[in-house]
Structure formats: C-alpha cells, structure tokens
N, C-alpha and C positions, 0 to 999 in steps of 0.2 A: 287418331289419339295415341293408339299401339305403335304407329310408325314414328311419332314423335318422341317416345319413351327410349323405343331402339335406336333412333338416330342419337339421344342424348348418351346411351351406355356406350356407343360405339365411340363417340366423341370422345367421353372419359378414357376408356381404354385406350384410344389412340395418342390421348395426350401422356398417358404413363408411359406407354411404349416408345413413344417419341424422345421423351424425357431421359429416358433409360439408356438410350443410344447416343444422342446428342450431346448429355450431357459432358462426355468425355472430350468431345471437339471442342465444346467452349471452354470449361473449367481446366481440363487436364494439360499440363506443360510439363514437357520432361526437362527443362533447361528454364530455370527464371533467376531475375535480380529483384529483390525485395526488400522493404523497409517498414517497420512496425513502430508506432509511437504511442502506447498507452500512458495513461495519467490517473491515478486513484486516490480522493482524497476521502476520507470519512470522519465521524465523531459519533457518539452515541448518547449525547445530551439534548443538541438543539436541531433543527431542521432548517431548510429553506425557507419555508413560512415564517419561521419565527424570527430570519435574519433580512429577506427582501420584500416579503409581501404582507407587513405589518398595515392596519389601518392609517397609522400616523405616521409611516415612514420611519419609525426608530425600533430597534431591537425591542422585543417584549420577552422577560425572562419570569414565568413562574416558578417561583421558588420550590412549591410543592411538588411539582414534577422532579425533581432531583432524588426524593424518595423512590422514584421507580426505575433509579440506575441500578445496572446489576451489581453484584457484590463486589465483582472486580475494580468497579470505581469508572471513573470518566476517563474515557481514552480519545486520542487523535491521532491518525494515521496518515501518513502520505507516502504513496510509492509510484514508482515510473522505472521503466525498462527500455529504453529505446534502441532498436536494434537493426541493423542493416548486413544484407549477405548476399550470396548465391546458391544456387543449388540445383544439381543435377539427378534427376530420378528418374530412371528409365525402367518400365515394366519389365518383369524378369530378368531383373539386370543391376548395374551399379545403383548404388546411392551414394554422391557425393559433394559436398558443400562446405563453406566456411561463413561465417561472421562474425562480427565484431560490435559491441555495445558497453552501456553503463547500465549499473544496476543499482536504485537509489531506494533506501527503505528508512522510514523514520517513524519513531513512537513516542507517544507521551501517554502516561498513565497516571493518573491522581486516585489516591484512597478514597473511598468513599466516604470516610469521616469527614472532610471538609464539606461536602453537599448536604451532609447530616446537619452540619452546625448551620448552613444556609438556611435549610428548609425548616429545622425544629429550635435551633439555637442551644445555648448551655446556661449553667448557671452564674450569676454573678462572682467575680472572685477565681472563677476556674479559669485554668490554662488548658488549651485542647494543641497538640502538636500533633501537625500534618506531614506527611512525607510524599513524594513522587515514587510510587511504586516501579515505574519504569519510564527512563528518559534516555533513548538511543537513538543513534543515527550511523547508518552503514553505507558507505559507498564504494562501488568497484568498478572496474573496468576488466572486461575482458574479451579474450578472442576463442573461437571456439571451431573444430573441425566435425563434420558429418561424414560419418564412413559407413557403410552397410551394404545390403544386398538384398534384392526381391526375388520372391519366386512368386509359383502360380496362387500360391494360399498363404503365404508369410513375407513376413519383412523383419530385417534386423538390423539395427541402427545404432551405431557407437557415437558418441558426442565427447571426446577428450576437449578438455579446454584447461587454458592457462587463464587465471585471474590475478588482478593487482588490486590489492585491497589500496583506497584511497584516504580513507577518512572511517574512524570511527569514535564515537563520542558515546560515554557513559556517566552515570553521576555518582560523584563521591559521597555528597549529601545534596538533596535537595529537600527543604523543608519549611515549613512555617510554624511560628507560636502565635496562637491569638489567646487574646487575654482581655476581661471585661472587668474594671477595677469597681470598687465600691463606690468610687466618686463618680460613676457614669461615665468613663472613658474607656473607648476601644482601642487597644493597641495590636498592631500588626508587627512582628519581626519575621522577614524572611531572608532566607540563605540560600544560595546556590552554588555548588563547588561541582564542577565538571574536568573528566580527564578527557582529552583530545588526542587520539594516538593518530598519528600519520608517519610520513618519511622525509616530511620537510622541517623546517626550522621557523615556525609559525611567530613564534614571538622572541623579542630581543627588547630588554631596558624597559620592560612592561607594556611595551605595545606591538600590535601586530604587525608583522613584518612579512610583506608578500614578494618582494624583491625576489628573492630566488624561489619561488614557490614552485614554479614549472619545472626549471632545471634540476631542483632537488627530486621530486618525482619522477621525473623521465630517467634521470640519471640512477636510479634506483630500481626502475621497474623488474628487471629480470634477477635482479637479488632478494627482492620482496616479494616474488609472483607465486603465487600457490596452484596446483592443478587438481583437478577434480574429473570425473567421469560418469557421464549419462548415459543409458543404453535402453532402448525402448525396441519392443516387442510387438507385431501384430499377426494374429490369424483370423484366416476368414473362415470360421467355424463351418458356417451353413453358408449358402448363397446370400440369405437375408441377414446374417448376423456375422459382425465382427469383434473380436474380443483381444485385449492387448495388457501389456504391463510394462510399467519403467522404472527406472531409478536414477536417482542420483547423488553420486557418492562422494564426500571429500575423501581425497587422498593424500594430498602435502598442504599442509595449510600454508597461507600467506602470512607475511611477518610486517608488523609495524615498528619502526625502530627508535620512535621519538614521541615524548608525549609533554604537551601544553596543559597546564591546569589553570583552570578560571576560575574566579572566586566574585560573588556579586552579593551584595547586601541591600536590602530595601527596609525601612520603617516606616509606619505609618500611624499617626494617632490622633484621635477625634473625638468631641464630647458627643453622646448619644443622642442629647438634644440637639445639638448644631447639625448633626447628620440628618436626623429628622426634619429639621427646617430647612436645610440644602436640598433635600428632595422634594418638599414641598414646594420651594420656590421654583424650582425646573418646571414643573406642572403648573406652574401660576401663568396668567395671560397677561398678567400686569407687569409689562417689561421694566419699569422705571423700578418699581417696590420690588421686583427680582434682583436687577443689578446692586440695590441698597444693601439688602439684606445679604447677598453672596459676599459682599465687602465685608459685613460684619462676620460672617462664617469662617471667611478664610484667615482671619485673626486667631479663630481659636482650632484651627487645623494645622497638623505640622507633617511634612513629609520628608524622608531624606533618602536618597537615591543614590548610592555610589556608582561612578562609573564602573564597568567589568574590569578587573584586574584580571591582566594576563601574566603569569608567572613565566619567567626564561624556558624555553624549549628546552627539555633535558634529553640527551641521548641516552638509551635504555641498555646500551653496550650488549652484553650476552644474554639480557633478561629481556629479549623482544617480545612483544605483543603478537600472539599466534591467532590467526584467525581464520576461519573457514565460511565458505558459502552453504546454504542450507541443504540437509541432507531429506531427500525426499523419496517416498515409494508411493506406488499408485498404481491400481486396476482400472480399466475402463472397457466399455461396451459399445457398440453402434448396432442398433436394430434398423434395418431399410430393406422392408417387404415389396417396396415399388423402386427399388434403385436407390439413384439419388434424388428421385423425385420429393420422397419424404423420408426423413430419419430421425428418431429419437436416440440420444446417445448419454451418457452417464459416466461418471467418475468417482472413484472413492479412494483417497490418498491419507497419508501419515507424513507430517514435517517434524524435523527436528532443527530448530532454528541454530541452535548454540550447544549443540551436544557434545561436541569434541574441544570446548574451549575450557581455561583453568578457570574464568571467571563465572562459570555455571553453577549453582546450586540446584539443591532438590527444591528449596523455597521455591523458586522460578519455575517449577515444573510446567505448570499450565501456560507460562509465556511462552515457552520454549518446545514445550511437546504439543501437537494438536493435531486434529482431522482436519482434511480436506475435503469437500464434495463437490459435485458439478451434475446439473441433468438439464438437458435442454432438447430442444425440436429445431430441424431445419426445413424449409420448404424450398425446393429448387425448381425454375422454371426452365427447363431446357439448358440448364448450366449456366445462363446468361445472367438470371436475377435469382438471388436467395436472399431469403427471409431467416432469420435466427433470433430464437428467443431461448433464454435461458436462466437460470438461478442456481447461486454456488456460494461458497465459503472457502475462501483462498487467504492464507497468512491471515487469519482469524478475522476476516471482513466478509461480511455478508453482502452479497450484490445480486440485483436483478438486472439481466442485460438484455438489448435489444439492437440486433446488426443489421445492416442492408448490404447486399454485397452485389457489384455489378462484373461481369468477366465477358469479354471478348477474345478469347484465346491468347492472344500477344499482351494484352493487358487486364489486371483485376485489381479492383478496390473496393476495400470493405471499411466499413465506418460505423460505429456503434457508441451507444452511451449506457451508463448505469445508474441504478440507483443505489448506495451503499451504505452500509454502518457496522459497526461491531457490534451493534445490539441486533437481532433479526426484525425485531417489530419497527426500529426507528426506519429501516431500509423501505417500509412503506410509507414513511412521511418525508423521505429524503433527507435523511442524518448525514448524508454525503452525495457524494457523485465522481462519475468516471467517464472517460471517454478514450477511444482509440481510433487508429487508421492505419489501415495495412496497404499498403501500394506492392503489387508485384508486375514485372513487364519480362516476357518469356516468348517460348516457342513451343 
C-alpha cells in the first residue's frame, strides 16, 4: 500500500516536471503566422432559453421580467475583431511583427421607461415619451507593427498602429411617443433620425448609392487615417509570478469627411379591445375562427411605416468628424507555481471609449468610461493540450469563457465559446453568446 502511494506521488511530480520542460518545445514558437476571429453578441433582457428552447417553439416574454432590468436600460451589443499577421519573438532578443484587421463595435441602449410601461402600463390619456440612450456603430480598419525586446526577466513591446475609420453612426433623435386615448385606442409614433459619418458618398437623390463606395474609401485612406500607440511591459517578478501593465493611447484622430442623414417614421394605431381579441385569436386552436376574427380585427388596425429616407451626402469641408479608437490602461498578473502546467491569471483595466471626441458629454460618462477585469485559469498538458476557463468584463460586457487549445510546435489551434450579457446575472442564463478561433503556424 505504501509503495502504491509512493508511486502515485512520483508520477504526479514527474508529470509536473515533464510539463515544465516539455511545454516550451510544443507551444513556444519564435516565429509564427496567425489569424484570430472572435465574435460576441449579448443583451440583458432575453436568454437563449426564451428564444430557442420554449415548449411551444414560440418566443415567450414575461413582461414582469422587464422590471428586473438594470437602471441603464435594455442593451444589445455586437463586437468582432478579426486579425491576421506574423510575429518574431526571440527569447532574450528581438520582438518584431505586424498584423492587420478590422474592428466592429455596435450598441443599442433603450431607456428603462419603455420596459416599465410594458410591465406596469400607465394612465389612460397619458403620453409617454421614450428615447434611445445609445445607438452607435463604429467600424475601423487597422494595420499595426509590434516592436520590442526580451531580456531574461522582462519584455517591452511597442504597438504603433495606423487605423482608418470606415463608419460611425450616432443618433440625432431616436424616440417614440406612446398614448392611451380615453376612447380606448393605443397609438405609437416613432422616429429615428441618424447621422452616418463616412468618407464615401452614400446617398444621392434620396437613395443609397454604392457605386463609388469602395473607391471613395480606398482613395481617402491615408488622408483620413489616425494613429495610436500601445505599449506592453512584462516582468518575471519571481519564478512563479509574472506581472505586467499596458496602455493603448490615441495620438492622432482619424477623420470622417462626409455625413449622410437618415430619417424613419412609424405610426401604429389599434383599439385595446381589438388588440386583446387578436392576442386571444393567436392562441385559439380553431383555425377557421381565427381567420375570421383576424379579418375583422385588421379593419380596426392601422399601420403607417415610411421607407427610410436618406438625405444626400454632405461634404463636411473643414468641419470633419474626428474619431479615435478607445483609450485603455490595464495591469495584469500570472501565477504559475508549477511552470506552465497550471497558471492562474488576472487583469484589471480602465477604458475611455470616446474620451477625446467633441460629441462626448459628461451625461454619457457611464457609457464611455468603464472598468474591465479578467480572472482565469489554464491547465496545460506538456504544452500540447490546454484547457482555459475565465470570467471577465470587457467593453461593458460580462462573459464566462471556456477554451480548448491544441499545439504541436508547428501548428496551434485554440477555440472557445462564451456566455455573455451586459447584465452579470444574465450571463448564467445565456443572455448572449460568443465564439473565437485562433490559428497559428510557425517554428
């Protein structure tokens, strides 16, 4: 029995020892070509169960759940950042590389008043005005160089980058007025006025014109490009602890020289009794009765939806729209008492999304200045197979991630999925999903 225990202890320590030395062979490459493709979608009201896994196959919405929304309101976010590049990373030597890609960030935030109305209602004859607190989309293309140096215990790498703003969308007025009349009629009047900033002539004679879209963007790339700089520092404080810090700072803003405004109007009227009848008919199992009732109901229902109107693109002249990629600062740490066999890591950071732009106001403080964090652990089997789990808050999105990696020196593949939401509690109910794939080939 004692021999079995001794043998087990020897096996465990042998595994740790082999992992520490073999990991570098299988996973460390001093030159590689790589591609990364992450995609994240989230919201803080609905879950995947609400949409895909209902007993009837229909989306079921519990209006009382809207009362549980955070004070900031209902949000939807979509982000992606595909990147491809190469990197030379010599131990105790030069770090050099380059990459290029695109960065897409979109967000929609409705005030909580709308959902309070859905869950609680309001008095007859009272008007309720609802506004979108945030409606934005940013699209950038970028090219970056990595240049630095490794010593025995430290690493310092600079990341100068040129970025070209492709698109920026912001709301001028996105609102709706809801009213219950004393005659029992429910009326909705909605308006969406947006400004679309680009370097292309998007609209002409009231219609979208894409004939010169690509040529307009490519011909103005250098004149509209901005410049920012990232710096990463890493220190092996102890054999079992690595600490670091990094910053990404805007230096020269990108420029968008043209603006296209879009207008959209929608009006809807229905009597309360007809709305109730219509809901009951949808649940009826009598198809014939439903069809007859629907015909009667439609006569009392009125919808007016105008096609989106695009005003001709305007050249901004000297009054160009200046835009930066976000400012970021962070500190991190990696605890690895058993080499690379098991490591626990963390990050704490600060982001200012539109800190240096003229349209940013203090009323948007919480939407433009926020904290990021990351806590995770990685298990590595001699560097060939890795399992990574983490929880984080990045760009105001909470996410729980799990990733599996495979490395055989010349090729490495990492893939992972995440449950995400702008509400921490909704992440456990799958309020959003994310996925990524990283592929690297090198020596």
